[in-house]
C-alpha positions as CSV (number, residue, x, y, z in Angstrom):
1,M,112.6,125.9,73.9
2,N,109.2,124.1,73.6
3,E,109.7,120.4,74.0
4,E,106.7,118.2,73.3
5,I,106.1,115.8,76.2
6,R,104.5,112.5,75.3
7,L,102.8,110.4,78.0
8,T,101.1,107.1,77.8
9,L,97.5,107.0,78.8
10,L,98.4,105.5,82.2
11,E,101.0,108.2,82.8
12,A,98.6,110.9,81.9
13,Q,95.9,109.5,84.2
14,E,98.4,109.3,87.1
15,K,99.5,112.8,86.5
16,L,95.9,114.0,86.4
17,A,95.0,112.1,89.5
18,K,97.8,113.6,91.5
19,S,97.4,117.1,90.2
20,I,93.7,117.2,90.8
21,Y,93.9,115.7,94.2
22,N,96.7,118.1,95.3
23,G,94.8,121.0,93.9
24,L,91.8,120.3,96.0
25,W,93.6,121.4,99.2
26,E,93.7,125.0,98.1
27,L,89.9,125.0,97.6
28,L,89.2,123.1,100.8
29,E,91.2,125.6,102.8
30,K,89.6,128.7,101.1
31,E,87.2,130.4,103.5
32,D,85.2,132.3,100.9
33,R,84.5,129.8,98.2
34,T,82.0,130.7,95.6
35,P,79.2,128.3,94.6
36,S,81.2,127.7,91.4
37,E,84.3,126.8,93.5
38,D,82.2,124.5,95.6
39,E,81.1,122.7,92.4
40,D,84.8,122.6,91.3
41,L,85.7,121.1,94.6
42,L,83.1,118.3,94.3
43,L,83.9,117.6,90.7
44,G,87.6,117.5,91.4
45,A,87.3,115.0,94.2
46,Y,85.3,112.6,92.0
47,S,87.6,113.2,89.0
48,S,90.7,112.4,91.0
49,L,89.2,109.2,92.3
50,Y,88.2,108.2,88.8
51,Y,91.8,108.5,87.6
52,W,93.1,106.8,90.7
53,K,90.8,103.9,90.0
54,Q,92.5,103.6,86.6
55,V,96.1,103.6,87.7
56,G,96.3,103.8,91.5
57,T,96.8,101.5,94.4
58,T,94.4,100.5,97.2
59,V,95.9,103.4,99.3
60,N,95.1,105.9,96.5
61,L,91.5,104.6,96.4
62,Q,91.3,104.9,100.2
63,R,92.5,108.5,100.2
64,G,90.2,109.3,97.3
65,Y,87.2,108.0,99.3
66,W,88.4,110.0,102.2
67,M,88.7,113.2,100.1
68,I,85.2,112.8,98.7
69,S,83.9,112.4,102.2
70,R,85.8,115.5,103.3
71,V,84.5,117.5,100.4
72,H,80.9,116.5,101.2
73,L,81.5,117.3,104.8
74,T,82.8,120.7,103.9
75,L,79.7,121.3,101.7
76,E,77.5,119.9,104.5
77,N,76.1,117.0,102.4
78,K,75.6,114.7,105.3
79,D,74.3,111.6,103.5
80,D,77.1,111.6,100.9
81,A,79.7,112.5,103.6
82,L,78.7,109.5,105.6
83,A,78.4,107.1,102.7
84,W,82.0,107.9,101.5
85,A,83.4,107.8,105.0
86,L,81.9,104.3,105.4
87,K,83.4,103.3,102.1
88,C,86.8,104.7,103.2
89,L,86.7,102.8,106.5
90,A,85.6,99.5,104.9
91,L,88.5,99.7,102.4
92,T,90.9,100.7,105.1
93,E,89.9,97.8,107.4
94,K,90.0,95.3,104.6
95,N,93.6,96.4,103.6
96,T,95.2,97.6,106.9
97,E,98.5,96.0,105.9
98,K,98.7,98.3,102.9
99,M,97.8,101.5,104.7
100,E,100.1,104.1,106.4
101,D,99.4,104.6,110.1
102,F,97.9,108.0,109.3
103,D,95.4,106.5,106.8
104,L,94.0,104.4,109.6
105,A,93.5,107.5,111.8
106,F,92.1,109.6,109.0
107,A,89.5,106.9,108.2
108,Q,88.2,107.1,111.8
109,E,88.4,110.9,111.7
110,S,86.2,111.0,108.6
111,L,83.5,108.9,110.2
112,A,83.6,111.0,113.4
113,R,82.9,114.1,111.3
114,A,80.3,112.5,109.1
115,Y,78.3,111.1,112.1
116,A,78.5,114.5,113.8
117,L,77.1,116.2,110.7
118,A,74.4,113.5,110.6
119,G,73.5,114.2,114.2
120,D,74.6,110.8,115.6
121,L,76.8,112.1,118.4
122,E,77.3,108.7,120.1
123,R,78.8,107.2,116.9
124,A,80.7,110.4,116.3
125,K,82.3,110.2,119.8
126,N,83.2,106.6,119.3
127,H,85.0,107.2,116.0
128,Y,86.6,110.3,117.4
129,R,88.1,108.3,120.3
130,Q,89.3,105.7,117.8
131,A,90.8,108.4,115.6
132,V,92.6,109.9,118.7
133,A,94.0,106.5,119.7
134,L,95.2,105.8,116.1
135,G,96.6,109.3,115.8
136,E,98.8,108.7,118.9
137,K,100.4,105.7,117.1
138,I,101.4,107.8,114.0
139,Q,105.2,107.4,113.9
140,D,106.3,110.3,111.7
141,P,106.2,113.5,113.7
142,E,105.2,115.6,110.7
143,D,102.3,113.2,109.8
144,K,101.2,113.2,113.4
145,K,101.2,117.0,113.5
146,V,99.1,117.2,110.4
147,F,96.6,114.7,111.7
148,V,96.3,116.4,115.1
149,N,95.9,119.8,113.6
150,D,93.2,118.5,111.2
151,L,91.4,116.5,113.9
152,T,91.3,119.5,116.3
153,G,90.4,122.2,113.9
154,G,90.4,121.3,110.2
155,D,88.0,122.9,107.8
156,G,84.5,121.6,108.3
157,F,85.2,120.3,111.8
158,L,81.8,119.7,113.1
159,F,82.4,117.8,116.3
160,N,84.0,118.5,119.6
161,P,83.4,115.7,122.1
162,D,84.2,118.1,125.0
163,Q,81.3,120.3,124.0
164,N,78.7,117.6,123.2
């Protein structure tokens, strides 16, 4: 049976924002992406953020900024990775009461990676230490596990303070 589903514009935008954002993970984790898939990854990150700006919360925007930074990190676009990581941190710090504990940690993680890619290892180490400290405060065990796994080996990880 084919039922027609009708959505308001806002409902459709929210559905698209979620679907696109969640779909980015498969491409991020793919080891042998094609240049076309790299382009899809970048366009998807921006598209998701666009829709979240229409219907989302401050938390959705923060996570969208983080995702764009992560995509640029993965693609080794150092200037854009740093610019979006800085936007992510600024929004996070301005709205800490709205963020989940892992959002605070991931904002620092993003900057650690971006500064490492940019070659600024001192700043990278500083933000890495802050990410670790905030990661230790994550209450939910599953969220903490995801954060620690990402921090210590996620795709595009460009910085190990023990080696630099």
